[in-house]
C-alpha positions in Angstrom: -23.0 1.2 -1.4 -21.3 3.9 -3.5 -17.6 3.9 -2.9 -14.8 6.2 -3.9 -11.8 4.6 -4.4 -8.9 7.2 -4.7 -5.7 5.8 -6.2 -7.9 3.3 -8.1 -6.1 3.2 -11.1 -3.0 2.3 -9.2 -1.8 -1.5 -8.2 -3.6 -1.9 -4.8 -6.4 0.6 -5.5 -7.4 -1.2 -9.0 -7.6 -4.5 -7.1 -9.9 -3.2 -4.5 -12.1 -1.6 -7.0 -12.5 -5.0 -8.9 -13.4 -6.6 -5.7 -15.7 -3.8 -4.7 -17.7 -4.2 -8.1 -17.8 -8.1 -7.8 -19.6 -7.5 -4.5 -22.1 -5.5 -6.3 -21.2 -1.8 -5.2 -21.0 1.4 -7.3 -17.5 2.4 -7.6 -15.9 5.6 -8.4 -12.2 5.8 -9.2 -10.2 9.3 -8.6 -6.6 9.1 -9.9 -4.2 11.4 -11.4 -2.5 8.8 -13.4 0.8 9.8 -12.2 1.7 6.5 -11.1 -1.6 4.5 -12.1 -2.6 3.3 -15.4 -5.9 3.9 -17.1 -6.1 0.5 -18.2 -6.1 -0.8 -14.9 -9.5 1.1 -14.0 -12.2 -1.6 -14.2 -14.8 -1.2 -17.0 -17.8 -0.9 -14.5 -16.1 1.7 -12.3 -16.8 5.6 -13.0 -13.1 7.1 -13.8 -12.7 10.7 -12.7 -9.1 11.8 -13.6 -7.9 14.4 -11.2 -5.2 15.2 -8.5 -6.0 15.0 -4.7 -4.3 18.4 -4.2 -7.0 20.0 -6.1 -9.2 20.9 -3.3 -12.0 22.1 -5.5 -12.0 19.3 -7.8 -12.1 16.8 -5.0 -15.1 18.8 -3.5 -17.0 18.3 -6.6 -16.6 14.9 -6.8 -18.1 14.5 -3.5 -21.0 16.9 -4.0 -22.0 15.2 -7.3 -21.5 11.6 -6.2 -22.9 11.3 -2.8 -20.5 8.6 -1.6 -21.1 6.3 1.3 -17.6 5.2 2.0 -14.2 6.6 1.1 -11.6 4.1 0.6 -8.5 6.2 0.2 -5.5 4.6 -1.6 -4.1 7.5 -3.2 -0.6 8.6 -2.2 3.1 9.1 -3.0 4.2 5.5 -1.9 8.0 5.6 -2.5 10.3 5.9 0.5 13.4 6.9 -1.7 11.2 9.6 -3.7 10.1 11.0 -0.2 13.5 11.3 1.0 14.5 13.2 -2.4 11.3 15.3 -2.4 9.7 15.6 1.1 7.7 18.7 0.2 5.8 16.7 -2.5 5.2 13.6 -0.6 3.7 15.9 2.1 1.6 18.0 -0.5 0.0 14.7 -1.8 0.0 12.4 1.4 -1.1 15.1 4.0 -2.7 18.2 2.1 -4.1 15.6 -0.6 -5.4 13.5 2.2 -6.9 16.4 4.0 -8.7 17.7 0.7 -10.4 14.1 0.9 -10.9 14.3 4.7 -12.7 17.9 4.2 -14.9 16.8 1.6 -15.9 13.6 3.4 -16.8 15.8 6.4 -18.5 18.5 4.5 -20.7 16.0 2.6 -21.7 13.5 5.1 -19.5 10.5 4.3 -19.8 7.9 7.1 -16.8 6.0 6.8 -13.1 6.2 5.8 -10.8 3.5 5.1 -7.2 4.5 4.9 -4.1 2.8 3.6 -1.3 3.7 5.9 2.0 1.8 6.2 3.2 -0.7 8.6 6.2 -1.4 6.6 7.7 2.2 7.2 5.9 3.6 10.3 7.2 1.3 13.2 10.8 2.0 12.6 13.6 -0.7 12.7 12.1 -4.0 14.3 14.7 -6.1 16.3 15.4 -9.5 15.3 13.0 -11.9 16.7 10.4 -9.3 17.2 7.2 -8.4 15.3 5.6 -4.8 15.5 1.9 -4.9 16.8 -0.3 -2.0 16.5 0.5 -0.8 19.9 4.1 -0.5 18.9 5.2 3.3 19.3 5.8 4.7 15.8 9.3 5.6 15.0 9.3 7.0 11.2 12.5 7.7 9.8 11.4 8.6 6.3 9.3 11.5 5.1 6.7 9.1 3.6 6.4 7.5 7.2 6.0 10.7 8.6 3.4 11.8 6.2 1.4 8.8 6.5 1.6 9.1 10.5 0.6 12.7 10.2 -2.6 11.8 8.2 -3.6 9.2 10.8 -3.4 11.8 13.4 -5.5 14.0 11.5 -8.1 11.0 11.1 -8.0 10.9 15.1 -8.6 14.5 15.4 -11.7 14.7 12.9 -13.0 11.7 14.8 -12.8 13.5 18.0 -14.0 16.8 16.6 -16.5 15.7 13.9 -17.5 12.0 14.6 -15.7 11.0 11.5 -15.4 6.9 11.2 -12.1 5.6 10.0 -10.3 2.5 9.8 -6.6 2.8 9.4 -4.8 -0.3 7.5 -1.1 -0.4 8.1 0.2 -2.3 5.3 3.5 -4.2 5.0 5.3 -4.5 1.8 2.5 -5.3 -0.6 3.3 -7.3 -3.9 1.3 -8.9 -6.7 0.0 -8.6 -10.3 -0.2 -5.0 -11.8 2.6 -3.7 -9.5 4.6 -1.2 -11.5 8.0 -2.6 -12.2 9.4 0.9 -13.6 9.3 2.8 -10.1 11.7 2.9 -7.1 9.1 1.0 -5.0 8.2 -2.6 -5.3 10.9 -4.7 -5.3 8.9 -7.9 -6.1 7.8 -6.2 -9.5 11.2 -4.8 -10.4 13.1 -8.1 -9.9 10.1 -10.1 -11.6 10.1 -7.7 -14.6 14.2 -7.7 -14.9 14.7 -11.5 -14.6 11.7 -12.2 -17.2 13.7 -9.8 -19.5 16.9 -11.6 -18.9 18.6 -8.6 -17.1 20.6 -8.5 -13.8 19.2 -7.4 -10.3 20.7 -5.4 -7.6 20.6 -6.4 -3.9 20.6 -3.0 -1.8 22.7 -3.3 1.4 21.1 -3.5 5.2 24.3 -2.0 6.4 27.2 -3.0 3.9 27.5 -4.0 0.5 27.5 -7.6 0.0 24.8 -8.6 2.7 21.5 -10.1 2.2 19.8 -6.9 2.1 17.0 -5.4 4.3 14.2 -7.7 5.8 10.5 -7.2 5.0 7.4 -8.5 5.4 5.8 -9.2 2.1 2.0 -9.4 1.9 0.0 -10.6 -1.3 -2.4 -8.0 -2.7 -5.2 -10.5 -2.3 -4.9 -10.4 1.4 -4.6 -6.5 1.5 -8.1 -6.6 -0.8 -9.9 -8.8 1.8 -8.8 -6.3 4.5 -10.0 -3.3 2.6 -13.4 -5.0 2.1 -13.9 -6.1 5.7 -13.0 -2.4 6.9 -15.3 -1.1 4.2 -18.1 -3.2 5.6 -17.2 -2.1 9.3 -16.5 -5.7 10.4 -12.9 -5.0 11.7 -12.8 -4.0 15.3 -10.3 -1.3 16.2 -9.3 1.6 14.7 -5.8 0.6 13.4 -5.2 -2.8 11.6 -1.9 -4.4 10.9 -2.3 -6.1 7.2 1.1 -8.4 7.0 2.4 -12.1 7.1 4.4 -11.8 10.0 7.2 -13.2 8.2 10.6 -11.8 7.5 12.4 -12.1 4.2 15.7 -10.6 3.2 16.1 -9.2 -0.3 18.4 -11.8 -1.3 16.0 -14.6 0.1 13.3 -12.6 -2.3 15.5 -12.7 -5.1 16.2 -16.4 -4.8 12.3 -17.2 -4.3 11.6 -15.3 -7.5 14.4 -17.2 -9.5 12.7 -20.4 -8.6 9.4 -19.3 -9.6 10.7 -18.3 -12.9 13.2 -21.1 -13.5 16.0 -18.8 -14.1 19.2 -17.8 -12.3 19.9 -13.9 -12.1 23.1 -11.9 -12.2 23.2 -10.5 -9.0 24.7 -7.3 -8.2 25.3 -5.7 -4.7 24.8 -1.9 -3.9 24.9 0.3 -1.0 21.9 1.1 1.5 19.2 3.4 0.2 18.4 6.5 2.1 15.4 6.2 4.3 15.5 2.4 4.1 14.8 0.6 7.5 16.9 -2.6 8.4 14.4 -4.9 9.5 10.3 -4.4 9.2 8.0 -7.3 10.3 4.4 -6.7 11.5 2.4 -8.7 14.0 -0.5 -10.1 12.0 -3.8 -8.8 13.4 -6.0 -11.6 15.2 -9.4 -9.8 14.0 -8.5 -9.9 10.5 -7.0 -13.2 10.6 -10.3 -14.5 12.1 -12.3 -13.1 9.3 -9.9 -13.7 6.3 -7.8 -16.5 7.3 -4.1 -16.7 7.3 -1.7 -14.7 4.9 -1.0 -16.1 1.6 2.5 -17.9 1.9 4.9 -16.3 0.2 5.9 -19.1 -2.0 2.3 -19.2 -3.4 2.0 -15.2 -3.8 5.2 -15.1 -5.6 4.5 -17.9 -7.9 1.3 -16.3 -8.9 3.1 -12.9 -9.5 5.9 -14.3 -11.1 3.4 -16.1 -13.6 1.6 -12.8 -14.3 4.7 -11.0 -15.3 5.9 -13.9 -17.4 2.7 -14.0 -19.3 2.5 -10.4 -20.0 
């Protein structure tokens, strides 16, 4: 198949592009390099530099390349950025997404796989519970709102035009290649700072000094498996959670990274960040688990990630 990977120069998208090429598919990457890196694009992929908000550019890419499937990873992905710049967030995640969706409709693309968010879209999950796909979305950040809005557009296009889509609701994805210099991606930020001998900050869940927010951390290799299955049409259901089902506080995460790197960090404690949920843990999808197996244990994923940062 010929597959378009939007955001394919980014952290998750580049791993997906690698895996698709290994399976023998033709891959075209569309990325504006605002957060992705050109060196992340696989050598065998065709790279198109461009912004999803440029409707003419997006349509031209579809017209010239005749894609069979779109794997839509391109996005503004930071909760804190979306809180400061909600219009920019919506322009990229909603308008940019619609440009992709319209081009797919116009040029007869049969399947779209969409990288959504389970880590933000469900809202706060009470202690002892995990959010399944049937959980009512309760977005509290502009980022979560824009992702949910595009999910609704996919449903509308399916109803009106028969567009087939699979929505992958990611938990908090981590792994090699994650950008340690942005505001999202605490695993990468902590790894980079600890490797460099710098201190780290534990942002509060509620009050300064607490262990921080609880998140479901899922290794990027597990996310790649979910994308491959969705692209192949092997996952039943339109919305699929991609998570580990295990909750980890920011302090616990820091301690795991310390252990993996064999260092002790100077820790400071900060206030709660705007838009942050207190607790987000997903119910793993049974169909995904049946095909791909259980999620990578966090100790193993953190060890591999820490090793990658240490070897850079």
